[in-house]
C-alpha atoms as an extended CHARMM CRD file, in Angstrom:
* protein
*
       256  EXT
         1         1  MET       CA             52.8450000000      -32.4590000000       10.1220000000  PROA      1               0.0000000000
         2         2  CYS       CA             50.3940000000      -32.5020000000        8.9240000000  PROA      2               0.0000000000
         3         3  GLN       CA             48.6140000000      -29.7790000000        6.8800000000  PROA      3               0.0000000000
         4         4  LEU       CA             45.2050000000      -28.0030000000        7.8470000000  PROA      4               0.0000000000
         5         5  LEU       CA             42.9850000000      -25.7370000000        5.3500000000  PROA      5               0.0000000000
         6         6  GLY       CA             39.6440000000      -23.8560000000        6.7020000000  PROA      6               0.0000000000
         7         7  MET       CA             37.4080000000      -21.2240000000        4.8510000000  PROA      7               0.0000000000
         8         8  ASN       CA             34.4980000000      -19.2520000000        6.6260000000  PROA      8               0.0000000000
         9         9  CYS       CA             32.4190000000      -16.9730000000        4.5250000000  PROA      9               0.0000000000
        10        10  ASN       CA             29.3940000000      -14.6000000000        4.6620000000  PROA      10              0.0000000000
        11        11  VAL       CA             28.2680000000      -15.6600000000        1.2400000000  PROA      11              0.0000000000
        12        12  PRO       CA             28.5500000000      -19.6410000000        0.0540000000  PROA      12              0.0000000000
        13        13  THR       CA             31.8250000000      -19.6220000000       -1.7930000000  PROA      13              0.0000000000
        14        14  ASP       CA             33.6290000000      -21.9400000000       -3.6390000000  PROA      14              0.0000000000
        15        15  ILE       CA             37.6120000000      -23.5440000000       -1.7970000000  PROA      15              0.0000000000
        16        16  CYS       CA             38.6520000000      -24.7640000000       -5.8240000000  PROA      16              0.0000000000
        17        17  PHE       CA             41.3000000000      -21.4550000000       -5.4380000000  PROA      17              0.0000000000
        18        18  SER       CA             42.7010000000      -22.6340000000       -2.2090000000  PROA      18              0.0000000000
        19        19  PHE       CA             42.5990000000      -26.0380000000       -2.6130000000  PROA      19              0.0000000000
        20        20  THR       CA             44.6070000000      -26.4640000000       -5.8530000000  PROA      20              0.0000000000
        21        21  GLY       CA             47.6910000000      -25.1450000000       -4.0710000000  PROA      21              0.0000000000
        22        22  PHE       CA             46.5300000000      -26.8970000000       -1.2320000000  PROA      22              0.0000000000
        23        23  GLN       CA             46.6160000000      -30.6620000000       -2.6210000000  PROA      23              0.0000000000
        24        24  GLN       CA             49.9570000000      -30.0990000000       -4.2260000000  PROA      24              0.0000000000
        25        25  ARG       CA             51.3600000000      -30.1740000000       -0.6380000000  PROA      25              0.0000000000
        26        26  GLY       CA             50.0920000000      -33.9090000000       -0.2940000000  PROA      26              0.0000000000
        27        27  GLY       CA             52.9310000000      -35.5880000000       -2.0270000000  PROA      27              0.0000000000
        28        28  ARG       CA             54.0670000000      -32.7390000000       -4.9410000000  PROA      28              0.0000000000
        29        29  THR       CA             55.3560000000      -29.7420000000       -2.7020000000  PROA      29              0.0000000000
        30        30  ASP       CA             55.3500000000      -31.2260000000        0.6670000000  PROA      30              0.0000000000
        31        31  HSD       CA             55.6540000000      -35.3370000000        2.0450000000  PROA      31              0.0000000000
        32        32  HSD       CA             52.4490000000      -34.9050000000        3.7070000000  PROA      32              0.0000000000
        33        33  ALA       CA             51.3600000000      -38.6310000000        1.3090000000  PROA      33              0.0000000000
        34        34  ASP       CA             48.9420000000      -40.2310000000        3.9910000000  PROA      34              0.0000000000
        35        35  GLY       CA             45.6420000000      -39.2270000000        2.8320000000  PROA      35              0.0000000000
        36        36  TRP       CA             43.1340000000      -36.3320000000        3.0080000000  PROA      36              0.0000000000
        37        37  GLY       CA             39.8280000000      -35.1510000000        3.3790000000  PROA      37              0.0000000000
        38        38  ILE       CA             37.4450000000      -32.0020000000        3.3900000000  PROA      38              0.0000000000
        39        39  ALA       CA             34.0460000000      -31.5460000000        4.5360000000  PROA      39              0.0000000000
        40        40  PHE       CA             31.6330000000      -28.4910000000        2.7730000000  PROA      40              0.0000000000
        41        41  PHE       CA             28.9040000000      -27.2400000000        5.2470000000  PROA      41              0.0000000000
        42        42  GLU       CA             25.6750000000      -26.7750000000        3.2080000000  PROA      42              0.0000000000
        43        43  GLY       CA             22.5700000000      -26.1630000000        5.1560000000  PROA      43              0.0000000000
        44        44  ASN       CA             22.1340000000      -28.1520000000        7.8070000000  PROA      44              0.0000000000
        45        45  GLY       CA             23.5050000000      -30.5410000000        5.3460000000  PROA      45              0.0000000000
        46        46  CYS       CA             27.8170000000      -31.3690000000        5.3500000000  PROA      46              0.0000000000
        47        47  ARG       CA             29.1510000000      -32.9620000000        2.3620000000  PROA      47              0.0000000000
        48        48  VAL       CA             32.8680000000      -35.2180000000        3.1080000000  PROA      48              0.0000000000
        49        49  PHE       CA             35.5040000000      -36.4900000000        0.7810000000  PROA      49              0.0000000000
        50        50  LEU       CA             37.5810000000      -38.9470000000        2.6970000000  PROA      50              0.0000000000
        51        51  ASP       CA             40.7350000000      -40.7830000000        0.6640000000  PROA      51              0.0000000000
        52        52  HSD       CA             43.3940000000      -42.8690000000        1.6840000000  PROA      52              0.0000000000
        53        53  ALA       CA             45.9330000000      -41.7430000000       -0.7330000000  PROA      53              0.0000000000
        54        54  SER       CA             47.9070000000      -38.8640000000       -0.9290000000  PROA      54              0.0000000000
        55        55  ALA       CA             46.0170000000      -35.9000000000       -2.5060000000  PROA      55              0.0000000000
        56        56  VAL       CA             47.8080000000      -35.1750000000       -5.2940000000  PROA      56              0.0000000000
        57        57  GLU       CA             47.4240000000      -39.1120000000       -6.9120000000  PROA      57              0.0000000000
        58        58  SER       CA             43.2610000000      -39.1500000000       -5.4030000000  PROA      58              0.0000000000
        59        59  PRO       CA             40.9070000000      -38.6840000000       -8.3960000000  PROA      59              0.0000000000
        60        60  ILE       CA             38.3970000000      -37.4320000000       -5.1760000000  PROA      60              0.0000000000
        61        61  ALA       CA             40.4780000000      -35.0800000000       -4.8490000000  PROA      61              0.0000000000
        62        62  GLN       CA             40.6940000000      -33.6210000000       -8.6150000000  PROA      62              0.0000000000
        63        63  LEU       CA             36.7670000000      -33.5880000000       -8.4850000000  PROA      63              0.0000000000
        64        64  VAL       CA             37.3190000000      -31.6250000000       -5.3880000000  PROA      64              0.0000000000
        65        65  ARG       CA             39.7090000000      -28.7640000000       -7.7620000000  PROA      65              0.0000000000
        66        66  SER       CA             37.4120000000      -28.5820000000      -10.5050000000  PROA      66              0.0000000000
        67        67  TYR       CA             34.0000000000      -28.9610000000       -8.7370000000  PROA      67              0.0000000000
        68        68  PRO       CA             32.8510000000      -25.5990000000       -7.5180000000  PROA      68              0.0000000000
        69        69  ILE       CA             31.0420000000      -26.8090000000       -4.2330000000  PROA      69              0.0000000000
        70        70  ARG       CA             30.0090000000      -23.6260000000       -2.4750000000  PROA      70              0.0000000000
        71        71  SER       CA             29.7500000000      -23.4440000000        1.1090000000  PROA      71              0.0000000000
        72        72  LEU       CA             29.8650000000      -21.0380000000        4.4000000000  PROA      72              0.0000000000
        73        73  ASN       CA             32.5850000000      -23.5100000000        6.4030000000  PROA      73              0.0000000000
        74        74  VAL       CA             35.0980000000      -25.8930000000        5.4090000000  PROA      74              0.0000000000
        75        75  ILE       CA             37.5740000000      -28.1730000000        6.7580000000  PROA      75              0.0000000000
        76        76  ALA       CA             40.5640000000      -29.6980000000        4.6870000000  PROA      76              0.0000000000
        77        77  HSD       CA             43.2440000000      -31.7460000000        6.1180000000  PROA      77              0.0000000000
        78        78  ILE       CA             46.4610000000      -33.4150000000        4.7180000000  PROA      78              0.0000000000
        79        79  ARG       CA             48.1120000000      -36.2030000000        6.5530000000  PROA      79              0.0000000000
        80        80  LYS       CA             50.7220000000      -37.4220000000        7.5070000000  PROA      80              0.0000000000
        81        81  ALA       CA             50.2930000000      -39.8790000000        9.9950000000  PROA      81              0.0000000000
        82        82  THR       CA             51.6430000000      -40.7810000000       13.8230000000  PROA      82              0.0000000000
        83        83  HSD       CA             49.5630000000      -42.6190000000       15.3300000000  PROA      83              0.0000000000
        84        84  GLY       CA             47.4370000000      -44.8300000000       13.6240000000  PROA      84              0.0000000000
        85        85  PRO       CA             48.1710000000      -46.6290000000       10.2320000000  PROA      85              0.0000000000
        86        86  VAL       CA             46.6250000000      -45.1370000000        7.1230000000  PROA      86              0.0000000000
        87        87  CYS       CA             43.0770000000      -46.3150000000        5.9540000000  PROA      87              0.0000000000
        88        88  LEU       CA             40.2590000000      -44.8530000000        5.3980000000  PROA      88              0.0000000000
        89        89  GLU       CA             38.7570000000      -44.5170000000        9.6040000000  PROA      89              0.0000000000
        90        90  ASN       CA             41.7710000000      -42.7470000000       10.3730000000  PROA      90              0.0000000000
        91        91  THR       CA             41.5650000000      -39.7100000000        7.9820000000  PROA      91              0.0000000000
        92        92  HSD       CA             40.0930000000      -36.3960000000        8.9220000000  PROA      92              0.0000000000
        93        93  PRO       CA             38.2360000000      -34.7720000000        9.3240000000  PROA      93              0.0000000000
        94        94  PHE       CA             36.2550000000      -36.5860000000       11.5220000000  PROA      94              0.0000000000
        95        95  MET       CA             32.4890000000      -35.5430000000       11.7510000000  PROA      95              0.0000000000
        96        96  ARG       CA             29.9490000000      -36.2860000000       14.6530000000  PROA      96              0.0000000000
        97        97  GLU       CA             26.1510000000      -34.9770000000       15.6790000000  PROA      97              0.0000000000
        98        98  LEU       CA             25.1700000000      -32.4820000000       18.6570000000  PROA      98              0.0000000000
        99        99  TRP       CA             22.6190000000      -30.3680000000       19.3900000000  PROA      99              0.0000000000
       100       100  GLY       CA             20.9830000000      -31.0210000000       15.9610000000  PROA      100             0.0000000000
       101       101  ARG       CA             23.7210000000      -30.0090000000       14.1790000000  PROA      101             0.0000000000
       102       102  TYR       CA             26.7850000000      -31.3660000000       12.2320000000  PROA      102             0.0000000000
       103       103  TRP       CA             30.3900000000      -30.8350000000       13.7780000000  PROA      103             0.0000000000
       104       104  ILE       CA             33.8670000000      -31.1420000000       11.8390000000  PROA      104             0.0000000000
       105       105  PHE       CA             37.2820000000      -31.9310000000       13.5660000000  PROA      105             0.0000000000
       106       106  ALA       CA             40.6370000000      -32.0590000000       12.2180000000  PROA      106             0.0000000000
       107       107  HSD       CA             43.5080000000      -31.3740000000       13.6070000000  PROA      107             0.0000000000
       108       108  ASN       CA             47.4230000000      -31.5840000000       12.6980000000  PROA      108             0.0000000000
       109       109  GLY       CA             50.1140000000      -32.4850000000       15.5690000000  PROA      109             0.0000000000
       110       110  SER       CA             50.9800000000      -35.4790000000       17.4860000000  PROA      110             0.0000000000
       111       111  LEU       CA             49.5840000000      -36.1470000000       21.4420000000  PROA      111             0.0000000000
       112       112  LYS       CA             51.8530000000      -38.3170000000       24.1000000000  PROA      112             0.0000000000
       113       113  ASP       CA             50.4170000000      -39.9640000000       27.1080000000  PROA      113             0.0000000000
       114       114  PHE       CA             46.2210000000      -39.0850000000       26.1240000000  PROA      114             0.0000000000
       115       115  ALA       CA             44.1480000000      -41.2120000000       27.4720000000  PROA      115             0.0000000000
       116       116  PRO       CA             40.6010000000      -38.7110000000       28.5190000000  PROA      116             0.0000000000
       117       117  PRO       CA             37.8050000000      -41.0630000000       29.8760000000  PROA      117             0.0000000000
       118       118  LEU       CA             34.8060000000      -40.9900000000       27.5870000000  PROA      118             0.0000000000
       119       119  GLY       CA             31.5570000000      -41.6120000000       29.2730000000  PROA      119             0.0000000000
       120       120  GLY       CA             29.8530000000      -43.8030000000       25.8710000000  PROA      120             0.0000000000
       121       121  TRP       CA             27.5520000000      -41.0250000000       23.9870000000  PROA      121             0.0000000000
       122       122  TYR       CA             31.0060000000      -40.7980000000       21.2540000000  PROA      122             0.0000000000
       123       123  ARG       CA             33.3310000000      -43.4980000000       20.5500000000  PROA      123             0.0000000000
       124       124  PRO       CA             36.8100000000      -43.2720000000       17.6350000000  PROA      124             0.0000000000
       125       125  VAL       CA             36.3950000000      -45.9470000000       15.2370000000  PROA      125             0.0000000000
       126       126  GLY       CA             39.9880000000      -45.6460000000       14.1680000000  PROA      126             0.0000000000
       127       127  SER       CA             42.9330000000      -44.9370000000       15.9530000000  PROA      127             0.0000000000
       128       128  THR       CA             44.2830000000      -42.0810000000       15.8880000000  PROA      128             0.0000000000
       129       129  ASP       CA             44.2350000000      -39.6260000000       18.4780000000  PROA      129             0.0000000000
       130       130  SER       CA             42.7010000000      -37.0570000000       16.8140000000  PROA      130             0.0000000000
       131       131  GLU       CA             39.7770000000      -38.5820000000       16.6280000000  PROA      131             0.0000000000
       132       132  LEU       CA             39.9060000000      -39.1940000000       20.5480000000  PROA      132             0.0000000000
       133       133  ALA       CA             40.0760000000      -36.0580000000       21.3130000000  PROA      133             0.0000000000
       134       134  PHE       CA             36.9760000000      -34.7450000000       19.0020000000  PROA      134             0.0000000000
       135       135  CYS       CA             35.0860000000      -37.5310000000       20.8400000000  PROA      135             0.0000000000
       136       136  TRP       CA             36.1630000000      -36.4600000000       24.2630000000  PROA      136             0.0000000000
       137       137  LEU       CA             35.3400000000      -32.6530000000       23.5710000000  PROA      137             0.0000000000
       138       138  LEU       CA             31.8020000000      -33.6640000000       22.6850000000  PROA      138             0.0000000000
       139       139  GLU       CA             31.6780000000      -35.2060000000       25.0700000000  PROA      139             0.0000000000
       140       140  THR       CA             32.7780000000      -32.7330000000       27.8270000000  PROA      140             0.0000000000
       141       141  LEU       CA             30.2280000000      -30.1480000000       26.0110000000  PROA      141             0.0000000000
       142       142  ARG       CA             27.4020000000      -32.6010000000       25.9820000000  PROA      142             0.0000000000
       143       143  GLU       CA             28.5340000000      -32.8230000000       30.3690000000  PROA      143             0.0000000000
       144       144  ARG       CA             29.0290000000      -29.1530000000       30.3400000000  PROA      144             0.0000000000
       145       145  PHE       CA             25.6990000000      -27.7580000000       28.8000000000  PROA      145             0.0000000000
       146       146  GLY       CA             23.4060000000      -30.7890000000       28.8530000000  PROA      146             0.0000000000
       147       147  ASP       CA             21.0420000000      -31.1150000000       25.8990000000  PROA      147             0.0000000000
       148       148  ARG       CA             20.5760000000      -27.0370000000       24.1560000000  PROA      148             0.0000000000
       149       149  GLU       CA             23.6530000000      -25.2460000000       22.5610000000  PROA      149             0.0000000000
       150       150  PRO       CA             24.9610000000      -22.8850000000       24.9270000000  PROA      150             0.0000000000
       151       151  ALA       CA             25.3520000000      -18.9700000000       24.3420000000  PROA      151             0.0000000000
       152       152  PRO       CA             28.5430000000      -18.4800000000       22.1130000000  PROA      152             0.0000000000
       153       153  ALA       CA             30.8690000000      -16.4870000000       24.3860000000  PROA      153             0.0000000000
       154       154  ASP       CA             29.5450000000      -20.1760000000       27.0780000000  PROA      154             0.0000000000
       155       155  LEU       CA             30.8560000000      -22.2280000000       23.7180000000  PROA      155             0.0000000000
       156       156  HSD       CA             33.9560000000      -20.1280000000       23.3680000000  PROA      156             0.0000000000
       157       157  GLY       CA             35.0820000000      -20.9660000000       26.4140000000  PROA      157             0.0000000000
       158       158  ALA       CA             34.7430000000      -23.9820000000       26.9520000000  PROA      158             0.0000000000
       159       159  ILE       CA             36.2460000000      -25.3270000000       23.4330000000  PROA      159             0.0000000000
       160       160  ARG       CA             39.4420000000      -22.7880000000       24.8910000000  PROA      160             0.0000000000
       161       161  ASP       CA             39.6520000000      -24.3690000000       27.9760000000  PROA      161             0.0000000000
       162       162  TRP       CA             39.0390000000      -28.1550000000       26.4680000000  PROA      162             0.0000000000
       163       163  ALA       CA             42.1050000000      -27.2800000000       24.1910000000  PROA      163             0.0000000000
       164       164  SER       CA             44.6620000000      -25.7870000000       27.0420000000  PROA      164             0.0000000000
       165       165  ALA       CA             43.6380000000      -29.4970000000       28.2480000000  PROA      165             0.0000000000
       166       166  VAL       CA             44.7940000000      -31.3350000000       25.2050000000  PROA      166             0.0000000000
       167       167  ALA       CA             47.2030000000      -29.2170000000       24.1200000000  PROA      167             0.0000000000
       168       168  ALA       CA             49.3990000000      -30.7520000000       27.8160000000  PROA      168             0.0000000000
       169       169  HSD       CA             50.1260000000      -33.2710000000       25.9280000000  PROA      169             0.0000000000
       170       170  GLY       CA             51.6440000000      -32.1320000000       22.7340000000  PROA      170             0.0000000000
       171       171  THR       CA             51.1260000000      -30.5060000000       19.7230000000  PROA      171             0.0000000000
       172       172  PHE       CA             47.5240000000      -29.5540000000       18.9280000000  PROA      172             0.0000000000
       173       173  ASN       CA             46.6330000000      -27.1830000000       16.0710000000  PROA      173             0.0000000000
       174       174  PHE       CA             43.0870000000      -28.1400000000       15.1530000000  PROA      174             0.0000000000
       175       175  MET       CA             40.3640000000      -26.5660000000       13.6550000000  PROA      175             0.0000000000
       176       176  LEU       CA             36.4730000000      -26.9630000000       14.5230000000  PROA      176             0.0000000000
       177       177  SER       CA             32.9790000000      -26.1570000000       12.7140000000  PROA      177             0.0000000000
       178       178  ASN       CA             29.4400000000      -26.7200000000       13.6830000000  PROA      178             0.0000000000
       179       179  GLY       CA             28.7470000000      -25.0690000000       10.4510000000  PROA      179             0.0000000000
       180       180  GLU       CA             27.4720000000      -21.7510000000       11.8360000000  PROA      180             0.0000000000
       181       181  THR       CA             31.1990000000      -20.9880000000       13.4390000000  PROA      181             0.0000000000
       182       182  LEU       CA             35.0240000000      -21.8300000000       12.2120000000  PROA      182             0.0000000000
       183       183  PHE       CA             37.4000000000      -22.2250000000       15.4400000000  PROA      183             0.0000000000
       184       184  ALA       CA             41.3910000000      -22.4750000000       14.9650000000  PROA      184             0.0000000000
       185       185  HSD       CA             44.0060000000      -23.0530000000       17.4380000000  PROA      185             0.0000000000
       186       186  CYS       CA             47.1860000000      -22.9680000000       17.4930000000  PROA      186             0.0000000000
       187       187  SER       CA             50.0550000000      -24.5630000000       18.8640000000  PROA      187             0.0000000000
       188       188  ASP       CA             52.7390000000      -23.7970000000       16.7150000000  PROA      188             0.0000000000
       189       189  ARG       CA             51.7510000000      -23.1070000000       14.0230000000  PROA      189             0.0000000000
       190       190  LEU       CA             48.4210000000      -21.4930000000       11.6520000000  PROA      190             0.0000000000
       191       191  SER       CA             48.1350000000      -18.4260000000        9.7660000000  PROA      191             0.0000000000
       192       192  TYR       CA             44.6670000000      -16.3580000000        8.2340000000  PROA      192             0.0000000000
       193       193  ILE       CA             43.5320000000      -14.0870000000        5.9950000000  PROA      193             0.0000000000
       194       194  VAL       CA             40.3350000000      -12.2070000000        5.1350000000  PROA      194             0.0000000000
       195       195  ARG       CA             39.8080000000      -11.0880000000        2.1950000000  PROA      195             0.0000000000
       196       196  ARG       CA             36.8550000000       -8.4040000000        1.0680000000  PROA      196             0.0000000000
       197       197  ALA       CA             36.7360000000       -5.5110000000       -1.0890000000  PROA      197             0.0000000000
       198       198  PRO       CA             38.8290000000       -4.1210000000       -2.2360000000  PROA      198             0.0000000000
       199       199  PHE       CA             39.5550000000       -7.0080000000       -3.9990000000  PROA      199             0.0000000000
       200       200  THR       CA             43.1020000000       -7.5380000000       -5.6470000000  PROA      200             0.0000000000
       201       201  THR       CA             44.7060000000      -10.9540000000       -7.3430000000  PROA      201             0.0000000000
       202       202  ALA       CA             45.9940000000      -13.7400000000       -5.3240000000  PROA      202             0.0000000000
       203       203  HSD       CA             49.5120000000      -16.2390000000       -6.6510000000  PROA      203             0.0000000000
       204       204  LEU       CA             49.5410000000      -19.6160000000       -4.7790000000  PROA      204             0.0000000000
       205       205  VAL       CA             52.7440000000      -20.6650000000       -3.2180000000  PROA      205             0.0000000000
       206       206  ASP       CA             52.1900000000      -24.3930000000       -4.5430000000  PROA      206             0.0000000000
       207       207  GLU       CA             51.6390000000      -23.7440000000       -7.7390000000  PROA      207             0.0000000000
       208       208  ASP       CA             51.6600000000      -21.2730000000      -10.9900000000  PROA      208             0.0000000000
       209       209  VAL       CA             47.6430000000      -20.1090000000      -10.7350000000  PROA      209             0.0000000000
       210       210  ALA       CA             46.5690000000      -16.7400000000      -10.1630000000  PROA      210             0.0000000000
       211       211  VAL       CA             42.8670000000      -15.1390000000       -9.3870000000  PROA      211             0.0000000000
       212       212  ASP       CA             41.6140000000      -11.7990000000       -9.6340000000  PROA      212             0.0000000000
       213       213  PHE       CA             39.2880000000      -11.9410000000       -6.8500000000  PROA      213             0.0000000000
       214       214  SER       CA             37.3840000000       -8.6390000000       -8.0460000000  PROA      214             0.0000000000
       215       215  GLN       CA             36.2530000000      -10.4480000000      -10.7630000000  PROA      215             0.0000000000
       216       216  VAL       CA             34.3050000000      -12.7900000000       -9.6800000000  PROA      216             0.0000000000
       217       217  THR       CA             33.1690000000      -11.3220000000       -6.3230000000  PROA      217             0.0000000000
       218       218  THR       CA             30.8710000000       -8.8400000000       -5.3420000000  PROA      218             0.0000000000
       219       219  PRO       CA             31.5090000000       -5.7000000000       -2.7460000000  PROA      219             0.0000000000
       220       220  ASN       CA             30.1440000000       -7.2540000000       -0.1920000000  PROA      220             0.0000000000
       221       221  ASP       CA             32.1110000000      -10.1030000000        0.1660000000  PROA      221             0.0000000000
       222       222  ARG       CA             33.7960000000      -11.4530000000        3.2530000000  PROA      222             0.0000000000
       223       223  VAL       CA             36.3940000000      -14.7290000000        2.9700000000  PROA      223             0.0000000000
       224       224  ALA       CA             38.6680000000      -15.9770000000        6.1070000000  PROA      224             0.0000000000
       225       225  VAL       CA             40.8930000000      -18.4700000000        4.6010000000  PROA      225             0.0000000000
       226       226  ILE       CA             43.0470000000      -20.2170000000        6.8640000000  PROA      226             0.0000000000
       227       227  ALA       CA             45.7940000000      -22.8200000000        7.0040000000  PROA      227             0.0000000000
       228       228  THR       CA             49.2450000000      -24.4670000000        8.5340000000  PROA      228             0.0000000000
       229       229  LEU       CA             50.9960000000      -22.3730000000        6.2100000000  PROA      229             0.0000000000
       230       230  PRO       CA             50.3820000000      -19.3180000000        3.5490000000  PROA      230             0.0000000000
       231       231  LEU       CA             48.6770000000      -20.8870000000        0.3180000000  PROA      231             0.0000000000
       232       232  THR       CA             49.3680000000      -17.1320000000       -1.4070000000  PROA      232             0.0000000000
       233       233  ASP       CA             52.6150000000      -14.9790000000       -1.2950000000  PROA      233             0.0000000000
       234       234  ASN       CA             51.8070000000      -11.6910000000       -2.4950000000  PROA      234             0.0000000000
       235       235  GLU       CA             49.2310000000      -11.1950000000        0.5090000000  PROA      235             0.0000000000
       236       236  GLU       CA             49.6740000000      -10.5990000000        3.8360000000  PROA      236             0.0000000000
       237       237  TRP       CA             48.9050000000      -12.9210000000        6.2830000000  PROA      237             0.0000000000
       238       238  THR       CA             48.2990000000      -13.3560000000       10.0200000000  PROA      238             0.0000000000
       239       239  ALA       CA             49.8510000000      -15.6930000000       12.2270000000  PROA      239             0.0000000000
       240       240  LEU       CA             48.2260000000      -17.4140000000       15.1650000000  PROA      240             0.0000000000
       241       241  ALA       CA             50.1540000000      -17.0140000000       17.9450000000  PROA      241             0.0000000000
       242       242  PRO       CA             50.5290000000      -20.4460000000       20.0400000000  PROA      242             0.0000000000
       243       243  GLY       CA             48.2010000000      -21.0930000000       22.3120000000  PROA      243             0.0000000000
       244       244  GLU       CA             45.5570000000      -18.5700000000       20.1640000000  PROA      244             0.0000000000
       245       245  LEU       CA             42.2050000000      -19.6730000000       19.5400000000  PROA      245             0.0000000000
       246       246  ALA       CA             40.2690000000      -17.7930000000       16.9390000000  PROA      246             0.0000000000
       247       247  VAL       CA             36.6760000000      -17.5760000000       16.0970000000  PROA      247             0.0000000000
       248       248  PHE       CA             35.6420000000      -17.0320000000       12.1820000000  PROA      248             0.0000000000
       249       249  ARG       CA             32.2570000000      -15.6300000000       11.8430000000  PROA      249             0.0000000000
       250       250  GLN       CA             30.8490000000      -14.4880000000        8.2130000000  PROA      250             0.0000000000
       251       251  GLY       CA             33.9400000000      -14.2910000000        6.8380000000  PROA      251             0.0000000000
       252       252  GLU       CA             35.8040000000      -12.3260000000        9.3740000000  PROA      252             0.0000000000
       253       253  ARG       CA             37.2120000000      -12.9310000000       12.7210000000  PROA      253             0.0000000000
       254       254  ALA       CA             35.0400000000      -12.2660000000       15.7620000000  PROA      254             0.0000000000
       255       255  SER       CA             35.4390000000      -11.7320000000       19.3190000000  PROA      255             0.0000000000
       256       256  ALA       CA             34.1810000000      -14.5090000000       20.8370000000  PROA      256             0.0000000000
C-alpha cells in the first residue's frame, strides 16, 4: 500500500524534517517505489512536485528535502501501484480547481467495482481509482452546493458522506486540502501528532535524524503532522479509528 504525509500549520512552516524520514519509505525502509509527489499551498497558489521515479532515487525529492518551502498545508504521497501503470499522470497528489481554490488529493488503498457516474465537469487524466474518486468528489460538491463554497460544517458533512460511499468499495485512506483545511480519512492506518509549546526534540524512525523544535519555533507555533505510520519514535502519535474523518485547521484538530 502507499504512504501518505500531511502537514497543517498556523504559520508557514517547512516540512524538511518529516520529509527526510518519509522519503526513505519510497524504496529504502519500505517497498513503495512506484513514484511520489508533494504539494505545497502558498497563498492562493500551489507548488506541486511529481516524479514517477522512486523517492529515494529522485533528484526532485532531494531538492524538496533540502529546500525549506514554507506552507500552511502540505500533502505528500509515495506510491505502490495497484491501479494503472507507473507513469507521471498516475502519480499523486492530484490537483483540480473548485470555487476559485486549488484542491489537492492523495489516496492510499485500492477500490474494487468502483465506477461512479461523472457529469463532465471533472475527468481523470490517468487511470487510477484514486483520481477517479477525486473527480467524483468535486462533481458531488459542485452538484450539491453549486457555485458557492458552503459553510465548513456543511462541507465536512458532504465530504464525510462521499468518503463513506467510496470506502464501501475497499481501502480508502486519503488526504484532501483546499489550502485552508486539511481533511484526513482513515480506512485502516493513519496517525497524527500536534506539536505545540513546550516544544521538545523529535527523532525520526526511518533515518537517524533529530530536531530540537524549541530552537526553530516560537511559543505560538502549532503544527499538525499526519502520516500513514508515525514518523518519529520518541513522540506520542494518535491513531485515527477506521472510518474516521479528521479535520485540521490552524495547526490543530478542529471539530468540523
